[in-house]
mmCIF entry with sequence, helices, sheets and N, C-alpha, C, O atoms, coordinates in Angstrom:
data_MODEL
# 
_entry.id   MODEL 
# 
_entity.id                         1 
_entity.type                       polymer 
_entity.pdbx_number_of_molecules   1 
# 
_entity_poly.entity_id                      1 
_entity_poly.type                           'polypeptide(L)' 
_entity_poly.nstd_linkage                   no 
_entity_poly.nstd_monomer                   no 
_entity_poly.pdbx_seq_one_letter_code       
;(UNK)(UNK)(UNK)(UNK)(UNK)(UNK)(UNK)(UNK)(UNK)(UNK)(UNK)(UNK)(UNK)(UNK)(UNK)(UNK)
(UNK)(UNK)(UNK)(UNK)(UNK)(UNK)(UNK)(UNK)(UNK)(UNK)(UNK)(UNK)(UNK)(UNK)(UNK)(UNK)
(UNK)(UNK)(UNK)(UNK)(UNK)(UNK)(UNK)(UNK)(UNK)(UNK)(UNK)(UNK)(UNK)(UNK)(UNK)(UNK)
(UNK)(UNK)(UNK)(UNK)(UNK)
;
_entity_poly.pdbx_seq_one_letter_code_can   XXXXXXXXXXXXXXXXXXXXXXXXXXXXXXXXXXXXXXXXXXXXXXXXXXXXX 
_entity_poly.pdbx_strand_id                 A 
# 
loop_
_entity_poly_seq.entity_id 
_entity_poly_seq.num 
_entity_poly_seq.mon_id 
_entity_poly_seq.hetero 
1 1  UNK n 
1 2  UNK n 
1 3  UNK n 
1 4  UNK n 
1 5  UNK n 
1 6  UNK n 
1 7  UNK n 
1 8  UNK n 
1 9  UNK n 
1 10 UNK n 
1 11 UNK n 
1 12 UNK n 
1 13 UNK n 
1 14 UNK n 
1 15 UNK n 
1 16 UNK n 
1 17 UNK n 
1 18 UNK n 
1 19 UNK n 
1 20 UNK n 
1 21 UNK n 
1 22 UNK n 
1 23 UNK n 
1 24 UNK n 
1 25 UNK n 
1 26 UNK n 
1 27 UNK n 
1 28 UNK n 
1 29 UNK n 
1 30 UNK n 
1 31 UNK n 
1 32 UNK n 
1 33 UNK n 
1 34 UNK n 
1 35 UNK n 
1 36 UNK n 
1 37 UNK n 
1 38 UNK n 
1 39 UNK n 
1 40 UNK n 
1 41 UNK n 
1 42 UNK n 
1 43 UNK n 
1 44 UNK n 
1 45 UNK n 
1 46 UNK n 
1 47 UNK n 
1 48 UNK n 
1 49 UNK n 
1 50 UNK n 
1 51 UNK n 
1 52 UNK n 
1 53 UNK n 
# 
_struct_asym.id          A 
_struct_asym.entity_id   1 
# 
loop_
_struct_sheet.id 
_struct_sheet.type 
_struct_sheet.number_strands 
_struct_sheet.details 
AA1 ? 2 ? 
AA2 ? 2 ? 
# 
loop_
_struct_sheet_order.sheet_id 
_struct_sheet_order.range_id_1 
_struct_sheet_order.range_id_2 
_struct_sheet_order.offset 
_struct_sheet_order.sense 
AA1 1 2 ? parallel 
AA2 1 2 ? parallel 
# 
loop_
_struct_sheet_range.sheet_id 
_struct_sheet_range.id 
_struct_sheet_range.beg_label_comp_id 
_struct_sheet_range.beg_label_asym_id 
_struct_sheet_range.beg_label_seq_id 
_struct_sheet_range.pdbx_beg_PDB_ins_code 
_struct_sheet_range.end_label_comp_id 
_struct_sheet_range.end_label_asym_id 
_struct_sheet_range.end_label_seq_id 
_struct_sheet_range.pdbx_end_PDB_ins_code 
_struct_sheet_range.beg_auth_comp_id 
_struct_sheet_range.beg_auth_asym_id 
_struct_sheet_range.beg_auth_seq_id 
_struct_sheet_range.end_auth_comp_id 
_struct_sheet_range.end_auth_asym_id 
_struct_sheet_range.end_auth_seq_id 
AA1 1 UNK A 5  ? UNK A 6  ? UNK A 5  UNK A 6  
AA1 2 UNK A 23 ? UNK A 24 ? UNK A 23 UNK A 24 
AA2 1 UNK A 17 ? UNK A 18 ? UNK A 17 UNK A 18 
AA2 2 UNK A 33 ? UNK A 34 ? UNK A 33 UNK A 34 
# 
loop_
_atom_site.group_PDB 
_atom_site.id 
_atom_site.type_symbol 
_atom_site.label_atom_id 
_atom_site.label_alt_id 
_atom_site.label_comp_id 
_atom_site.label_asym_id 
_atom_site.label_entity_id 
_atom_site.label_seq_id 
_atom_site.pdbx_PDB_ins_code 
_atom_site.Cartn_x 
_atom_site.Cartn_y 
_atom_site.Cartn_z 
_atom_site.occupancy 
_atom_site.B_iso_or_equiv 
_atom_site.pdbx_formal_charge 
_atom_site.auth_seq_id 
_atom_site.auth_comp_id 
_atom_site.auth_asym_id 
_atom_site.auth_atom_id 
_atom_site.pdbx_PDB_model_num 
ATOM 1   N N  . UNK A 1 1  ? 0.812   -1.191  0.000  1.00 0.00 ? 1  UNK A N  1 
ATOM 2   C CA . UNK A 1 1  ? 0.000   0.000   0.000  1.00 0.00 ? 1  UNK A CA 1 
ATOM 3   C C  . UNK A 1 1  ? 0.855   1.256   0.000  1.00 0.00 ? 1  UNK A C  1 
ATOM 4   O O  . UNK A 1 1  ? 2.067   1.187   0.209  1.00 0.00 ? 1  UNK A O  1 
ATOM 5   N N  . UNK A 1 2  ? 0.243   2.374   -0.228 1.00 0.00 ? 2  UNK A N  1 
ATOM 6   C CA . UNK A 1 2  ? 0.981   3.643   -0.279 1.00 0.00 ? 2  UNK A CA 1 
ATOM 7   C C  . UNK A 1 2  ? 1.212   4.197   1.125  1.00 0.00 ? 2  UNK A C  1 
ATOM 8   O O  . UNK A 1 2  ? 0.505   3.850   2.071  1.00 0.00 ? 2  UNK A O  1 
ATOM 9   N N  . UNK A 1 3  ? 2.213   5.062   1.239  1.00 0.00 ? 3  UNK A N  1 
ATOM 10  C CA . UNK A 1 3  ? 2.542   5.761   2.483  1.00 0.00 ? 3  UNK A CA 1 
ATOM 11  C C  . UNK A 1 3  ? 2.823   4.798   3.641  1.00 0.00 ? 3  UNK A C  1 
ATOM 12  O O  . UNK A 1 3  ? 2.369   5.015   4.764  1.00 0.00 ? 3  UNK A O  1 
ATOM 13  N N  . UNK A 1 4  ? 3.577   3.733   3.354  1.00 0.00 ? 4  UNK A N  1 
ATOM 14  C CA . UNK A 1 4  ? 3.943   2.746   4.381  1.00 0.00 ? 4  UNK A CA 1 
ATOM 15  C C  . UNK A 1 4  ? 5.318   3.062   4.948  1.00 0.00 ? 4  UNK A C  1 
ATOM 16  O O  . UNK A 1 4  ? 6.149   3.683   4.285  1.00 0.00 ? 4  UNK A O  1 
ATOM 17  N N  . UNK A 1 5  ? 5.549   2.626   6.185  1.00 0.00 ? 5  UNK A N  1 
ATOM 18  C CA . UNK A 1 5  ? 6.848   2.786   6.840  1.00 0.00 ? 5  UNK A CA 1 
ATOM 19  C C  . UNK A 1 5  ? 7.296   1.409   7.301  1.00 0.00 ? 5  UNK A C  1 
ATOM 20  O O  . UNK A 1 5  ? 6.539   0.687   7.950  1.00 0.00 ? 5  UNK A O  1 
ATOM 21  N N  . UNK A 1 6  ? 8.540   1.042   6.961  1.00 0.00 ? 6  UNK A N  1 
ATOM 22  C CA . UNK A 1 6  ? 9.136   -0.206  7.436  1.00 0.00 ? 6  UNK A CA 1 
ATOM 23  C C  . UNK A 1 6  ? 10.208  0.166   8.441  1.00 0.00 ? 6  UNK A C  1 
ATOM 24  O O  . UNK A 1 6  ? 11.152  0.881   8.106  1.00 0.00 ? 6  UNK A O  1 
ATOM 25  N N  . UNK A 1 7  ? 10.071  -0.315  9.682  1.00 0.00 ? 7  UNK A N  1 
ATOM 26  C CA . UNK A 1 7  ? 11.038  -0.013  10.732 1.00 0.00 ? 7  UNK A CA 1 
ATOM 27  C C  . UNK A 1 7  ? 11.998  -1.201  10.820 1.00 0.00 ? 7  UNK A C  1 
ATOM 28  O O  . UNK A 1 7  ? 11.647  -2.265  11.330 1.00 0.00 ? 7  UNK A O  1 
ATOM 29  N N  . UNK A 1 8  ? 13.215  -0.996  10.310 1.00 0.00 ? 8  UNK A N  1 
ATOM 30  C CA . UNK A 1 8  ? 14.211  -2.072  10.228 1.00 0.00 ? 8  UNK A CA 1 
ATOM 31  C C  . UNK A 1 8  ? 14.638  -2.513  11.615 1.00 0.00 ? 8  UNK A C  1 
ATOM 32  O O  . UNK A 1 8  ? 14.626  -1.706  12.544 1.00 0.00 ? 8  UNK A O  1 
ATOM 33  N N  . UNK A 1 9  ? 15.013  -3.769  11.778 1.00 0.00 ? 9  UNK A N  1 
ATOM 34  C CA . UNK A 1 9  ? 15.050  -4.807  10.741 1.00 0.00 ? 9  UNK A CA 1 
ATOM 35  C C  . UNK A 1 9  ? 13.724  -5.571  10.672 1.00 0.00 ? 9  UNK A C  1 
ATOM 36  O O  . UNK A 1 9  ? 13.232  -6.056  11.691 1.00 0.00 ? 9  UNK A O  1 
ATOM 37  N N  . UNK A 1 10 ? 13.157  -5.675  9.492  1.00 0.00 ? 10 UNK A N  1 
ATOM 38  C CA . UNK A 1 10 ? 11.967  -6.506  9.271  1.00 0.00 ? 10 UNK A CA 1 
ATOM 39  C C  . UNK A 1 10 ? 12.162  -7.293  7.987  1.00 0.00 ? 10 UNK A C  1 
ATOM 40  O O  . UNK A 1 10 ? 12.898  -6.875  7.094  1.00 0.00 ? 10 UNK A O  1 
ATOM 41  N N  . UNK A 1 11 ? 11.498  -8.434  7.905  1.00 0.00 ? 11 UNK A N  1 
ATOM 42  C CA . UNK A 1 11 ? 11.503  -9.252  6.694  1.00 0.00 ? 11 UNK A CA 1 
ATOM 43  C C  . UNK A 1 11 ? 10.067  -9.370  6.219  1.00 0.00 ? 11 UNK A C  1 
ATOM 44  O O  . UNK A 1 11 ? 9.177   -9.733  6.988  1.00 0.00 ? 11 UNK A O  1 
ATOM 45  N N  . UNK A 1 12 ? 9.845   -9.061  4.939  1.00 0.00 ? 12 UNK A N  1 
ATOM 46  C CA . UNK A 1 12 ? 8.514   -9.167  4.354  1.00 0.00 ? 12 UNK A CA 1 
ATOM 47  C C  . UNK A 1 12 ? 8.413   -10.505 3.644  1.00 0.00 ? 12 UNK A C  1 
ATOM 48  O O  . UNK A 1 12 ? 9.242   -10.817 2.789  1.00 0.00 ? 12 UNK A O  1 
ATOM 49  N N  . UNK A 1 13 ? 7.410   -11.295 3.988  1.00 0.00 ? 13 UNK A N  1 
ATOM 50  C CA . UNK A 1 13 ? 7.221   -12.607 3.377  1.00 0.00 ? 13 UNK A CA 1 
ATOM 51  C C  . UNK A 1 13 ? 6.854   -12.488 1.907  1.00 0.00 ? 13 UNK A C  1 
ATOM 52  O O  . UNK A 1 13 ? 6.174   -11.544 1.503  1.00 0.00 ? 13 UNK A O  1 
ATOM 53  N N  . UNK A 1 14 ? 7.307   -13.451 1.107  1.00 0.00 ? 14 UNK A N  1 
ATOM 54  C CA . UNK A 1 14 ? 7.053   -13.459 -0.338 1.00 0.00 ? 14 UNK A CA 1 
ATOM 55  C C  . UNK A 1 14 ? 5.556   -13.429 -0.632 1.00 0.00 ? 14 UNK A C  1 
ATOM 56  O O  . UNK A 1 14 ? 4.779   -14.154 -0.011 1.00 0.00 ? 14 UNK A O  1 
ATOM 57  N N  . UNK A 1 15 ? 5.158   -12.584 -1.584 1.00 0.00 ? 15 UNK A N  1 
ATOM 58  C CA . UNK A 1 15 ? 3.769   -12.518 -2.014 1.00 0.00 ? 15 UNK A CA 1 
ATOM 59  C C  . UNK A 1 15 ? 2.839   -11.832 -1.039 1.00 0.00 ? 15 UNK A C  1 
ATOM 60  O O  . UNK A 1 15 ? 1.624   -11.842 -1.234 1.00 0.00 ? 15 UNK A O  1 
ATOM 61  N N  . UNK A 1 16 ? 3.384   -11.236 0.006  1.00 0.00 ? 16 UNK A N  1 
ATOM 62  C CA . UNK A 1 16 ? 2.561   -10.538 0.987  1.00 0.00 ? 16 UNK A CA 1 
ATOM 63  C C  . UNK A 1 16 ? 2.195   -9.140  0.526  1.00 0.00 ? 16 UNK A C  1 
ATOM 64  O O  . UNK A 1 16 ? 2.782   -8.621  -0.424 1.00 0.00 ? 16 UNK A O  1 
ATOM 65  N N  . UNK A 1 17 ? 1.228   -8.530  1.194  1.00 0.00 ? 17 UNK A N  1 
ATOM 66  C CA . UNK A 1 17 ? 0.784   -7.174  0.890  1.00 0.00 ? 17 UNK A CA 1 
ATOM 67  C C  . UNK A 1 17 ? 0.766   -6.371  2.184  1.00 0.00 ? 17 UNK A C  1 
ATOM 68  O O  . UNK A 1 17 ? 0.362   -6.867  3.236  1.00 0.00 ? 17 UNK A O  1 
ATOM 69  N N  . UNK A 1 18 ? 1.211   -5.119  2.085  1.00 0.00 ? 18 UNK A N  1 
ATOM 70  C CA . UNK A 1 18 ? 1.185   -4.209  3.229  1.00 0.00 ? 18 UNK A CA 1 
ATOM 71  C C  . UNK A 1 18 ? 0.039   -3.230  3.011  1.00 0.00 ? 18 UNK A C  1 
ATOM 72  O O  . UNK A 1 18 ? -0.051  -2.614  1.949  1.00 0.00 ? 18 UNK A O  1 
ATOM 73  N N  . UNK A 1 19 ? -0.831  -3.078  3.991  1.00 0.00 ? 19 UNK A N  1 
ATOM 74  C CA . UNK A 1 19 ? -1.955  -2.151  3.897  1.00 0.00 ? 19 UNK A CA 1 
ATOM 75  C C  . UNK A 1 19 ? -1.476  -0.703  3.884  1.00 0.00 ? 19 UNK A C  1 
ATOM 76  O O  . UNK A 1 19 ? -0.526  -0.358  4.586  1.00 0.00 ? 19 UNK A O  1 
ATOM 77  N N  . UNK A 1 20 ? -2.126  0.139   3.094  1.00 0.00 ? 20 UNK A N  1 
ATOM 78  C CA . UNK A 1 20 ? -1.764  1.547   2.984  1.00 0.00 ? 20 UNK A CA 1 
ATOM 79  C C  . UNK A 1 20 ? -1.724  2.239   4.334  1.00 0.00 ? 20 UNK A C  1 
ATOM 80  O O  . UNK A 1 20 ? -2.595  2.023   5.177  1.00 0.00 ? 20 UNK A O  1 
ATOM 81  N N  . UNK A 1 21 ? -0.702  3.080   4.538  1.00 0.00 ? 21 UNK A N  1 
ATOM 82  C CA . UNK A 1 21 ? -0.571  3.852   5.762  1.00 0.00 ? 21 UNK A CA 1 
ATOM 83  C C  . UNK A 1 21 ? -0.057  3.068   6.951  1.00 0.00 ? 21 UNK A C  1 
ATOM 84  O O  . UNK A 1 21 ? -0.039  3.588   8.067  1.00 0.00 ? 21 UNK A O  1 
ATOM 85  N N  . UNK A 1 22 ? 0.363   1.824   6.741  1.00 0.00 ? 22 UNK A N  1 
ATOM 86  C CA . UNK A 1 22 ? 0.817   0.980   7.852  1.00 0.00 ? 22 UNK A CA 1 
ATOM 87  C C  . UNK A 1 22 ? 2.258   1.278   8.241  1.00 0.00 ? 22 UNK A C  1 
ATOM 88  O O  . UNK A 1 22 ? 3.076   1.645   7.397  1.00 0.00 ? 22 UNK A O  1 
ATOM 89  N N  . UNK A 1 23 ? 2.560   1.118   9.518  1.00 0.00 ? 23 UNK A N  1 
ATOM 90  C CA . UNK A 1 23 ? 3.930   1.153   10.023 1.00 0.00 ? 23 UNK A CA 1 
ATOM 91  C C  . UNK A 1 23 ? 4.246   -0.265  10.470 1.00 0.00 ? 23 UNK A C  1 
ATOM 92  O O  . UNK A 1 23 ? 3.706   -0.746  11.467 1.00 0.00 ? 23 UNK A O  1 
ATOM 93  N N  . UNK A 1 24 ? 5.121   -0.933  9.728  1.00 0.00 ? 24 UNK A N  1 
ATOM 94  C CA . UNK A 1 24 ? 5.439   -2.339  9.977  1.00 0.00 ? 24 UNK A CA 1 
ATOM 95  C C  . UNK A 1 24 ? 6.686   -2.429  10.841 1.00 0.00 ? 24 UNK A C  1 
ATOM 96  O O  . UNK A 1 24 ? 7.747   -1.929  10.467 1.00 0.00 ? 24 UNK A O  1 
ATOM 97  N N  . UNK A 1 25 ? 6.553   -3.076  12.014 1.00 0.00 ? 25 UNK A N  1 
ATOM 98  C CA . UNK A 1 25 ? 7.665   -3.176  12.963 1.00 0.00 ? 25 UNK A CA 1 
ATOM 99  C C  . UNK A 1 25 ? 8.081   -4.619  13.230 1.00 0.00 ? 25 UNK A C  1 
ATOM 100 O O  . UNK A 1 25 ? 9.075   -4.859  13.915 1.00 0.00 ? 25 UNK A O  1 
ATOM 101 N N  . UNK A 1 26 ? 7.327   -5.585  12.696 1.00 0.00 ? 26 UNK A N  1 
ATOM 102 C CA . UNK A 1 26 ? 7.628   -7.009  12.893 1.00 0.00 ? 26 UNK A CA 1 
ATOM 103 C C  . UNK A 1 26 ? 7.612   -7.707  11.542 1.00 0.00 ? 26 UNK A C  1 
ATOM 104 O O  . UNK A 1 26 ? 7.000   -7.219  10.592 1.00 0.00 ? 26 UNK A O  1 
ATOM 105 N N  . UNK A 1 27 ? 8.291   -8.860  11.456 1.00 0.00 ? 27 UNK A N  1 
ATOM 106 C CA . UNK A 1 27 ? 8.301   -9.644  10.223 1.00 0.00 ? 27 UNK A CA 1 
ATOM 107 C C  . UNK A 1 27 ? 6.872   -9.993  9.811  1.00 0.00 ? 27 UNK A C  1 
ATOM 108 O O  . UNK A 1 27 ? 6.002   -10.193 10.658 1.00 0.00 ? 27 UNK A O  1 
ATOM 109 N N  . UNK A 1 28 ? 6.640   -10.065 8.483  1.00 0.00 ? 28 UNK A N  1 
ATOM 110 C CA . UNK A 1 28 ? 5.317   -10.411 7.972  1.00 0.00 ? 28 UNK A CA 1 
ATOM 111 C C  . UNK A 1 28 ? 5.378   -11.782 7.304  1.00 0.00 ? 28 UNK A C  1 
ATOM 112 O O  . UNK A 1 28 ? 6.376   -12.096 6.656  1.00 0.00 ? 28 UNK A O  1 
ATOM 113 N N  . UNK A 1 29 ? 4.344   -12.602 7.442  1.00 0.00 ? 29 UNK A N  1 
ATOM 114 C CA . UNK A 1 29 ? 4.363   -13.942 6.849  1.00 0.00 ? 29 UNK A CA 1 
ATOM 115 C C  . UNK A 1 29 ? 4.104   -13.907 5.342  1.00 0.00 ? 29 UNK A C  1 
ATOM 116 O O  . UNK A 1 29 ? 3.496   -12.963 4.837  1.00 0.00 ? 29 UNK A O  1 
ATOM 117 N N  . UNK A 1 30 ? 4.562   -14.931 4.628  1.00 0.00 ? 30 UNK A N  1 
ATOM 118 C CA . UNK A 1 30 ? 4.321   -15.008 3.187  1.00 0.00 ? 30 UNK A CA 1 
ATOM 119 C C  . UNK A 1 30 ? 2.824   -15.059 2.875  1.00 0.00 ? 30 UNK A C  1 
ATOM 120 O O  . UNK A 1 30 ? 2.056   -15.723 3.571  1.00 0.00 ? 30 UNK A O  1 
ATOM 121 N N  . UNK A 1 31 ? 2.424   -14.349 1.821  1.00 0.00 ? 31 UNK A N  1 
ATOM 122 C CA . UNK A 1 31 ? 1.052   -14.401 1.336  1.00 0.00 ? 31 UNK A CA 1 
ATOM 123 C C  . UNK A 1 31 ? 0.014   -13.722 2.206  1.00 0.00 ? 31 UNK A C  1 
ATOM 124 O O  . UNK A 1 31 ? -1.182  -13.849 1.945  1.00 0.00 ? 31 UNK A O  1 
ATOM 125 N N  . UNK A 1 32 ? 0.442   -13.001 3.236  1.00 0.00 ? 32 UNK A N  1 
ATOM 126 C CA . UNK A 1 32 ? -0.509  -12.384 4.175  1.00 0.00 ? 32 UNK A CA 1 
ATOM 127 C C  . UNK A 1 32 ? -0.701  -10.898 3.875  1.00 0.00 ? 32 UNK A C  1 
ATOM 128 O O  . UNK A 1 32 ? 0.173   -10.251 3.299  1.00 0.00 ? 32 UNK A O  1 
ATOM 129 N N  . UNK A 1 33 ? -1.857  -10.369 4.275  1.00 0.00 ? 33 UNK A N  1 
ATOM 130 C CA . UNK A 1 33 ? -2.087  -8.925  4.288  1.00 0.00 ? 33 UNK A CA 1 
ATOM 131 C C  . UNK A 1 33 ? -1.705  -8.447  5.680  1.00 0.00 ? 33 UNK A C  1 
ATOM 132 O O  . UNK A 1 33 ? -2.273  -8.901  6.673  1.00 0.00 ? 33 UNK A O  1 
ATOM 133 N N  . UNK A 1 34 ? -0.748  -7.535  5.755  1.00 0.00 ? 34 UNK A N  1 
ATOM 134 C CA . UNK A 1 34 ? -0.297  -7.010  7.051  1.00 0.00 ? 34 UNK A CA 1 
ATOM 135 C C  . UNK A 1 34 ? -0.713  -5.552  7.165  1.00 0.00 ? 34 UNK A C  1 
ATOM 136 O O  . UNK A 1 34 ? -0.383  -4.732  6.308  1.00 0.00 ? 34 UNK A O  1 
ATOM 137 N N  . UNK A 1 35 ? -1.446  -5.235  8.238  1.00 0.00 ? 35 UNK A N  1 
ATOM 138 C CA . UNK A 1 35 ? -1.938  -3.884  8.475  1.00 0.00 ? 35 UNK A CA 1 
ATOM 139 C C  . UNK A 1 35 ? -1.574  -3.503  9.902  1.00 0.00 ? 35 UNK A C  1 
ATOM 140 O O  . UNK A 1 35 ? -1.838  -4.262  10.834 1.00 0.00 ? 35 UNK A O  1 
ATOM 141 N N  . UNK A 1 36 ? -0.976  -2.344  10.078 1.00 0.00 ? 36 UNK A N  1 
ATOM 142 C CA . UNK A 1 36 ? -0.600  -1.887  11.419 1.00 0.00 ? 36 UNK A CA 1 
ATOM 143 C C  . UNK A 1 36 ? -0.895  -0.400  11.522 1.00 0.00 ? 36 UNK A C  1 
ATOM 144 O O  . UNK A 1 36 ? -0.209  0.428   10.924 1.00 0.00 ? 36 UNK A O  1 
ATOM 145 N N  . UNK A 1 37 ? -1.912  -0.082  12.278 1.00 0.00 ? 37 UNK A N  1 
ATOM 146 C CA . UNK A 1 37 ? -2.285  1.320   12.479 1.00 0.00 ? 37 UNK A CA 1 
ATOM 147 C C  . UNK A 1 37 ? -2.636  1.516   13.941 1.00 0.00 ? 37 UNK A C  1 
ATOM 148 O O  . UNK A 1 37 ? -3.273  0.666   14.563 1.00 0.00 ? 37 UNK A O  1 
ATOM 149 N N  . UNK A 1 38 ? -2.212  2.642   14.474 1.00 0.00 ? 38 UNK A N  1 
ATOM 150 C CA . UNK A 1 38 ? -2.553  2.962   15.856 1.00 0.00 ? 38 UNK A CA 1 
ATOM 151 C C  . UNK A 1 38 ? -3.979  3.475   15.949 1.00 0.00 ? 38 UNK A C  1 
ATOM 152 O O  . UNK A 1 38 ? -4.532  3.997   14.981 1.00 0.00 ? 38 UNK A O  1 
ATOM 153 N N  . UNK A 1 39 ? -4.558  3.322   17.116 1.00 0.00 ? 39 UNK A N  1 
ATOM 154 C CA . UNK A 1 39 ? -5.907  3.812   17.364 1.00 0.00 ? 39 UNK A CA 1 
ATOM 155 C C  . UNK A 1 39 ? -5.886  5.336   17.407 1.00 0.00 ? 39 UNK A C  1 
ATOM 156 O O  . UNK A 1 39 ? -4.992  5.926   18.014 1.00 0.00 ? 39 UNK A O  1 
ATOM 157 N N  . UNK A 1 40 ? -6.861  5.977   16.769 1.00 0.00 ? 40 UNK A N  1 
ATOM 158 C CA . UNK A 1 40 ? -6.940  7.436   16.781 1.00 0.00 ? 40 UNK A CA 1 
ATOM 159 C C  . UNK A 1 40 ? -7.277  7.920   18.174 1.00 0.00 ? 40 UNK A C  1 
ATOM 160 O O  . UNK A 1 40 ? -8.126  7.352   18.861 1.00 0.00 ? 40 UNK A O  1 
ATOM 161 N N  . UNK A 1 41 ? -6.594  8.984   18.582 1.00 0.00 ? 41 UNK A N  1 
ATOM 162 C CA . UNK A 1 41 ? -6.839  9.596   19.887 1.00 0.00 ? 41 UNK A CA 1 
ATOM 163 C C  . UNK A 1 41 ? -7.137  11.074  19.672 1.00 0.00 ? 41 UNK A C  1 
ATOM 164 O O  . UNK A 1 41 ? -6.388  11.759  18.976 1.00 0.00 ? 41 UNK A O  1 
ATOM 165 N N  . UNK A 1 42 ? -8.218  11.574  20.258 1.00 0.00 ? 42 UNK A N  1 
ATOM 166 C CA . UNK A 1 42 ? -8.556  12.994  20.212 1.00 0.00 ? 42 UNK A CA 1 
ATOM 167 C C  . UNK A 1 42 ? -8.485  13.540  21.627 1.00 0.00 ? 42 UNK A C  1 
ATOM 168 O O  . UNK A 1 42 ? -9.027  12.945  22.559 1.00 0.00 ? 42 UNK A O  1 
ATOM 169 N N  . UNK A 1 43 ? -7.810  14.680  21.786 1.00 0.00 ? 43 UNK A N  1 
ATOM 170 C CA . UNK A 1 43 ? -7.633  15.268  23.111 1.00 0.00 ? 43 UNK A CA 1 
ATOM 171 C C  . UNK A 1 43 ? -8.470  16.540  23.191 1.00 0.00 ? 43 UNK A C  1 
ATOM 172 O O  . UNK A 1 43 ? -8.093  17.561  22.616 1.00 0.00 ? 43 UNK A O  1 
ATOM 173 N N  . UNK A 1 44 ? -9.609  16.494  23.899 1.00 0.00 ? 44 UNK A N  1 
ATOM 174 C CA . UNK A 1 44 ? -10.468 17.665  23.992 1.00 0.00 ? 44 UNK A CA 1 
ATOM 175 C C  . UNK A 1 44 ? -9.780  18.810  24.732 1.00 0.00 ? 44 UNK A C  1 
ATOM 176 O O  . UNK A 1 44 ? -9.057  18.582  25.702 1.00 0.00 ? 44 UNK A O  1 
ATOM 177 N N  . UNK A 1 45 ? -10.004 20.026  24.280 1.00 0.00 ? 45 UNK A N  1 
ATOM 178 C CA . UNK A 1 45 ? -9.482  21.208  24.954 1.00 0.00 ? 45 UNK A CA 1 
ATOM 179 C C  . UNK A 1 45 ? -8.001  21.470  24.732 1.00 0.00 ? 45 UNK A C  1 
ATOM 180 O O  . UNK A 1 45 ? -7.444  22.384  25.340 1.00 0.00 ? 45 UNK A O  1 
ATOM 181 N N  . UNK A 1 46 ? -7.349  20.689  23.875 1.00 0.00 ? 46 UNK A N  1 
ATOM 182 C CA . UNK A 1 46 ? -5.917  20.875  23.627 1.00 0.00 ? 46 UNK A CA 1 
ATOM 183 C C  . UNK A 1 46 ? -5.690  22.187  22.891 1.00 0.00 ? 46 UNK A C  1 
ATOM 184 O O  . UNK A 1 46 ? -6.467  22.555  22.010 1.00 0.00 ? 46 UNK A O  1 
ATOM 185 N N  . UNK A 1 47 ? -4.622  22.891  23.255 1.00 0.00 ? 47 UNK A N  1 
ATOM 186 C CA . UNK A 1 47 ? -4.254  24.100  22.510 1.00 0.00 ? 47 UNK A CA 1 
ATOM 187 C C  . UNK A 1 47 ? -2.761  24.062  22.233 1.00 0.00 ? 47 UNK A C  1 
ATOM 188 O O  . UNK A 1 47 ? -1.979  23.525  23.017 1.00 0.00 ? 47 UNK A O  1 
ATOM 189 N N  . UNK A 1 48 ? -2.387  24.635  21.118 1.00 0.00 ? 48 UNK A N  1 
ATOM 190 C CA . UNK A 1 48 ? -0.987  24.666  20.705 1.00 0.00 ? 48 UNK A CA 1 
ATOM 191 C C  . UNK A 1 48 ? -0.184  25.493  21.701 1.00 0.00 ? 48 UNK A C  1 
ATOM 192 O O  . UNK A 1 48 ? -0.632  26.571  22.092 1.00 0.00 ? 48 UNK A O  1 
ATOM 193 N N  . UNK A 1 49 ? 1.002   25.018  22.130 1.00 0.00 ? 49 UNK A N  1 
ATOM 194 C CA . UNK A 1 49 ? 1.825   25.790  23.065 1.00 0.00 ? 49 UNK A CA 1 
ATOM 195 C C  . UNK A 1 49 ? 2.249   27.129  22.452 1.00 0.00 ? 49 UNK A C  1 
ATOM 196 O O  . UNK A 1 49 ? 2.490   27.223  21.249 1.00 0.00 ? 49 UNK A O  1 
ATOM 197 N N  . UNK A 1 50 ? 2.334   28.153  23.290 1.00 0.00 ? 50 UNK A N  1 
ATOM 198 C CA . UNK A 1 50 ? 2.760   29.475  22.819 1.00 0.00 ? 50 UNK A CA 1 
ATOM 199 C C  . UNK A 1 50 ? 4.249   29.443  22.496 1.00 0.00 ? 50 UNK A C  1 
ATOM 200 O O  . UNK A 1 50 ? 5.033   28.800  23.194 1.00 0.00 ? 50 UNK A O  1 
ATOM 201 N N  . UNK A 1 51 ? 4.629   30.147  21.428 1.00 0.00 ? 51 UNK A N  1 
ATOM 202 C CA . UNK A 1 51 ? 6.040   30.225  21.054 1.00 0.00 ? 51 UNK A CA 1 
ATOM 203 C C  . UNK A 1 51 ? 6.787   31.110  22.038 1.00 0.00 ? 51 UNK A C  1 
ATOM 204 O O  . UNK A 1 51 ? 6.271   32.132  22.491 1.00 0.00 ? 51 UNK A O  1 
ATOM 205 N N  . UNK A 1 52 ? 8.017   30.699  22.365 1.00 0.00 ? 52 UNK A N  1 
ATOM 206 C CA . UNK A 1 52 ? 8.845   31.517  23.247 1.00 0.00 ? 52 UNK A CA 1 
ATOM 207 C C  . UNK A 1 52 ? 9.384   32.696  22.460 1.00 0.00 ? 52 UNK A C  1 
ATOM 208 O O  . UNK A 1 52 ? 9.778   32.552  21.303 1.00 0.00 ? 52 UNK A O  1 
ATOM 209 N N  . UNK A 1 53 ? 9.400   33.866  23.091 1.00 0.00 ? 53 UNK A N  1 
ATOM 210 C CA . UNK A 1 53 ? 9.873   35.076  22.408 1.00 0.00 ? 53 UNK A CA 1 
ATOM 211 C C  . UNK A 1 53 ? 11.311  35.352  22.719 1.00 0.00 ? 53 UNK A C  1 
ATOM 212 O O  . UNK A 1 53 ? 11.873  36.331  22.228 1.00 0.00 ? 53 UNK A O  1 
# 
């Protein structure tokens, strides 16, 4: 898939597919679809820190 990140060292199994946007941190088995995405977190009331002058 597009926009994937491979965090070395990993081995991708032959004929496997990586899901778009995945960050792969472990070896993937041959012929498998591997998808790794973190759960979305929203922080209510968050504000950007003020820049130091």
